[in-house]
Structures are given as structure tokens and as C-alpha cells.
NUZAGU-815767 format. One line per field, with one value per residue (C-alpha): residue in three letters; residue number from 0; x, y, z. Coordinates in steps of 0.02 Angstrom, whole numbers, always signed. Example, Ala and Ser with C-alpha at 12.3 -4.5 7.8 and 13.67 -1.06 7.14 Angstrom:
<sites>
bafi (ALA	SER) .
vexba (0	1) .
xx (+615	+684) .
yy (-225	-53) .
zz (+390	+357) .
</sites>
This chain:
<sites>
bafi (MET	PRO	GLU	ASN	LEU	ILE	GLY	ASP	LYS	LYS	VAL	ALA	ILE	TYR	THR	GLY	CYS	PHE	ASN	ASN	TYR	TYR	TYR	PRO	GLU	ALA	GLY	GLN	ALA	ALA	VAL	LYS	VAL	LEU	ARG	LYS	ASN	ARG	VAL	GLN	VAL	ILE	VAL	PRO	ASP	GLN	VAL	CYS	CYS	GLY	LEU	PRO	MET	ILE	ALA	LYS	GLY	ASN	THR	LYS	GLY	ALA	TYR	LYS	ASN	LEU	GLU	TYR	ASN	VAL	ASN	MET	LEU	GLY	GLN	ALA	VAL	ALA	ASP	GLY	TYR	ALA	VAL	ILE	THR	THR	CYS	SER	SER	CYS	GLY	LEU	MET	ILE	LYS	ARG	ASN	TYR	PRO	LEU	LEU	LEU	HIS	SER	GLU	GLN	SER	SER	LEU	VAL	ALA	GLU	ASN	HIS	TYR	HIS	ILE	THR	GLU	TYR	LEU	MET	LYS	LEU	ASN	GLU	ILE	GLY	GLN	LEU	ASP	THR	ASN	LEU	GLN	SER	ILE	SER	GLN	THR	VAL	PHE	TYR	HIS	THR	PRO	CYS	HIS	LEU	THR	ALA	GLN	GLN	THR	GLY	ASP	VAL	SER	VAL	GLU	MET	LEU	LYS	LEU	VAL	PRO	GLY	ILE	THR	ILE	ASN	GLN	ILE	GLY	ARG	GLU	CYS	CYS	GLY	MET	ALA	GLY	ALA	TYR	GLY	TYR	GLU	LYS	ALA	ASN	TYR	THR	LEU	SER	ARG	GLU	ILE	ALA	GLY	LYS	LEU	TYR	SER	GLU	ILE	GLU	GLU	ASN	PRO	ALA	ASP	ARG	ILE	VAL	THR	ASP	CYS	GLY	GLY	CYS	LYS	LEU	GLN	ILE	GLU	SER	GLY	THR	GLY	GLN	LYS	ALA	VAL	HIS	PRO	ILE	ILE	LEU	LEU	LYS	GLU	SER	TYR	GLY	VAL) .
vexba (0	1	2	3	4	5	6	7	8	9	10	11	12	13	14	15	16	17	18	19	20	21	22	23	24	25	26	27	28	29	30	31	32	33	34	35	36	37	38	39	40	41	42	43	44	45	46	47	48	49	50	51	52	53	54	55	56	57	58	59	60	61	62	63	64	65	66	67	68	69	70	71	72	73	74	75	76	77	78	79	80	81	82	83	84	85	86	87	88	89	90	91	92	93	94	95	96	97	98	99	100	101	102	103	104	105	106	107	108	109	110	111	112	113	114	115	116	117	118	119	120	121	122	123	124	125	126	127	128	129	130	131	132	133	134	135	136	137	138	139	140	141	142	143	144	145	146	147	148	149	150	151	152	153	154	155	156	157	158	159	160	161	162	163	164	165	166	167	168	169	170	171	172	173	174	175	176	177	178	179	180	181	182	183	184	185	186	187	188	189	190	191	192	193	194	195	196	197	198	199	200	201	202	203	204	205	206	207	208	209	210	211	212	213	214	215	216	217	218	219	220	221	222	223	224	225	226	227	228	229	230	231	232	233	234	235	236	237	238	239	240	241	242	243	244) .
xx (+2136	+2135	+2216	+2144	+2021	+1963	+2179	+2153	+1983	+1921	+1723	+1599	+1455	+1313	+1142	+983	+807	+718	+867	+900	+727	+621	+751	+896	+931	+1029	+1136	+1196	+1235	+1332	+1419	+1465	+1499	+1648	+1703	+1723	+1824	+1922	+1871	+1864	+1684	+1626	+1453	+1466	+1331	+1227	+1046	+919	+992	+881	+789	+634	+619	+690	+538	+426	+520	+571	+736	+781	+765	+849	+985	+1047	+1034	+1151	+1274	+1277	+1282	+1462	+1514	+1497	+1540	+1689	+1782	+1778	+1855	+1994	+2041	+2052	+1892	+1752	+1584	+1468	+1272	+1163	+1004	+1038	+917	+1050	+1185	+1146	+1075	+1248	+1361	+1255	+1149	+1278	+1396	+1255	+1164	+1324	+1444	+1569	+1755	+1682	+1542	+1617	+1766	+1620	+1522	+1705	+1732	+1547	+1531	+1356	+1399	+1412	+1535	+1629	+1622	+1684	+1839	+1890	+1864	+1960	+2127	+2100	+2059	+1877	+1875	+1795	+1773	+1575	+1467	+1354	+1185	+1084	+963	+889	+868	+733	+871	+789	+887	+833	+810	+930	+1042	+1056	+1083	+1233	+1333	+1402	+1351	+1285	+1384	+1258	+1242	+1413	+1423	+1299	+1374	+1523	+1414	+1431	+1267	+1182	+1071	+1035	+858	+822	+894	+757	+747	+587	+536	+450	+318	+381	+470	+531	+404	+272	+221	+163	+52	-148	-183	-40	-82	-157	-31	+103	+42	+14	+195	+242	+136	+265	+384	+255	+236	+399	+432	+281	+361	+526	+489	+646	+682	+736	+701	+834	+833	+950	+818	+698	+530	+550	+532	+416	+341	+371	+315	+148	+120	+183	+166	+319	+485	+612	+785	+934	+1086	+1184	+1077	+1112	+1324	+1304	+1222	+1329	+1493	+1394	+1395) .
yy (-2007	-1818	-1674	-1480	-1522	-1332	-1249	-1314	-1266	-1382	-1453	-1575	-1515	-1600	-1543	-1621	-1655	-1483	-1378	-1484	-1467	-1322	-1201	-1214	-1021	-1084	-1214	-1104	-969	-1075	-1129	-923	-879	-1034	-987	-817	-881	-970	-1147	-1293	-1349	-1554	-1611	-1806	-1901	-1914	-1986	-1930	-1918	-2035	-1950	-1935	-2132	-2173	-2042	-2140	-2303	-2333	-2421	-2524	-2390	-2295	-2394	-2431	-2213	-2216	-2293	-2264	-2073	-2123	-2250	-2054	-1950	-2044	-2068	-1871	-1829	-1989	-1852	-1714	-1632	-1575	-1611	-1481	-1427	-1294	-1420	-1412	-1576	-1660	-1592	-1675	-1822	-1829	-1782	-1902	-2009	-2089	-2142	-2207	-2321	-2410	-2421	-2406	-2295	-2226	-2163	-2096	-1989	-1916	-1855	-1780	-1698	-1630	-1417	-1321	-1201	-1066	-1152	-1200	-993	-938	-1091	-1030	-842	-902	-955	-767	-869	-782	-642	-526	-393	-356	-226	-146	-230	-92	-191	-272	-469	-587	-731	-905	-1062	-1204	-1369	-1452	-1353	-1322	-1508	-1510	-1401	-1275	-1106	-968	-976	-916	-760	-757	-744	-619	-476	-483	-443	-219	-127	-281	-264	-428	-386	-547	-731	-854	-1016	-1074	-1239	-1192	-1334	-1405	-1562	-1624	-1723	-1728	-1521	-1586	-1710	-1661	-1720	-1641	-1474	-1387	-1431	-1388	-1231	-1212	-1258	-1136	-994	-918	-883	-815	-709	-666	-642	-511	-444	-387	-329	-347	-334	-468	-660	-775	-987	-1125	-1259	-1248	-1326	-1196	-1087	-1148	-1138	-961	-914	-1006	-940	-760	-691	-643	-724	-823	-847	-933	-862	-907	-780	-626	-669	-685	-527	-435	-503	-440	-598) .
zz (-447	-542	-433	-459	-563	-536	-597	-748	-821	-914	-872	-917	-923	-869	-908	-856	-928	-875	-936	-1095	-1148	-1044	-994	-1114	-1078	-917	-1004	-1145	-1031	-914	-1070	-1113	-950	-919	-1116	-1081	-936	-1036	-960	-1106	-1119	-1166	-1164	-1145	-1192	-1071	-990	-853	-690	-630	-491	-591	-583	-416	-356	-430	-402	-546	-462	-624	-731	-628	-591	-770	-801	-665	-729	-894	-822	-717	-846	-964	-848	-742	-903	-914	-740	-798	-933	-815	-841	-663	-679	-682	-664	-677	-574	-414	-420	-519	-417	-292	-360	-438	-279	-151	-192	-343	-205	-111	-232	-349	-205	-365	-334	-503	-440	-287	-383	-514	-350	-287	-439	-464	-429	-473	-566	-465	-328	-476	-525	-349	-351	-473	-393	-254	-350	-460	-602	-612	-730	-632	-785	-766	-803	-689	-685	-581	-496	-337	-345	-224	-216	-194	-125	-192	-54	-169	-158	+34	+61	-16	+91	-25	+77	-33	-166	-309	-178	-178	-369	-382	-242	-395	-498	-451	-479	-414	-211	-148	-50	+16	+42	+43	+101	+141	+14	-142	-133	-286	-198	-348	-462	-317	-348	-552	-485	-486	-316	-251	-316	-149	-48	-153	-158	+35	+68	-44	+36	+158	+13	-101	+42	+77	-108	-90	+71	-24	-197	-315	-485	-511	-440	-457	-409	-476	-483	-647	-521	-405	-567	-589	-441	-393	-586	-567	-378	-430	-586	-593	-713	-581	-674	-640	-580	-701	-833	-734	-741	-927	-957	-818	-941	-1099	-1182) .
</sites>
């Protein structure tokens, strides 16, 4: 079994459908930040993580995707690469659900060596291998914690990463559900309830104005932007800006 894949500074990025097709800026920023830190980056062949399929009852299609991804990512881990995601939903699927659904040694190996991008960077920082030569960004931030990142039990890794950037002030850490709930909020029938669930978060954002709204989840990003009229960005975008890359 691979050991200390953090210190080896080799990562395989699982992009996820949302960041691959709708928000490529997050993936591009992650690559730039990783390369700034002299991390070797590869993007293995991959398909959708299967979470939307599971949510809609397409278990046959989901298992096909799970097995394909585990084979591709498992080979990367065997070759010494840690698995990185910028999407909290894909990350939760890979880290928690792949081993539960596939019951294979390879799926467990992938899960054990999977990290959210900010989690990985903070682990680099813990061993003194993160470049902390960061430019100041004199801005206030409202950070929203996605439910799917909370479920990974990584702590406030994205907030801790943002605190490394000189000049940034975290005005508020929002922990209310945005109401999108994966594919749920995309459906017309669920629109009203989805917005009602997001009501507490919208109020919290209004009561704690900030220069930037930050969240790790693409679905949360869309829901926040729809309900507040304000742009939301992935935390890795701010780190990229601070590196000046």
C-alpha cells in the first residue's frame, strides 16, 4: 500500500462534471496552485462520479461509472499519486460511498488516499512543503461550508487555507444548507422548497456583507448566486490570485 503520498507531491485530479463543464476556472486554478508548489499533476481518464445517477435511481449506470473510476484512480494511487478533487460532492462520493458500494480493496485504497484540494494543501503546509510566499488580498470573505464537505469530517480546511493569505478577513463562516441538495434543487417541482431551505443562508449573507462569497461546491455556488445576486467563488481561486499565477 502506498505510504506518505502527501510528501511525494504527486496528485491525480478528479475534475468532476460541474467543474469540468461549467466551472473550469476552479480546476485550472487548482492546477496552477499545485504547480506553483512543485506538485506533479496528472488528470486520469474518468467519468461522472455516479452521485447524480444514484440520486435518480440509475444504479446500473452508477456502478458502471464507479468501477471505471476506481480502476483509473486506483492505478494512479498505485503509481504514487494522491487523488484530489475541487468538488466537495464528488469528493464525498469517492471518499465515503465508493468503498461502501463496491466493497473492494481498490475502492478503499482510492478513498484512503483522496483529499479535497484545500485539505491536501493544508497537509502540505503541516509538513512545511507549502509555498507561503503569498501576496496580500485586502478583502473580507463570507465563507459557506458545503454540507458535502462537512460530511467528509475535514474540519474547516478551506477557512484555514484562506487564513494563510495576508489581508483576508473571514467575516462569517456560514454552515446553513444552501438547499440545492445535489440534483434536488435543479427540479422545477422543488424550486420553492429549495429556496425556502436556503432562506437562512441568504439572510446570513445579507447580515454579514463581504467583498467575496466563497464556497467549495458548484451547486452551492449556483444557489447562492441565484438567491443573492452576488458572485460566489471557489477558495482555490483566491489562493491562485494570492500567488499571482
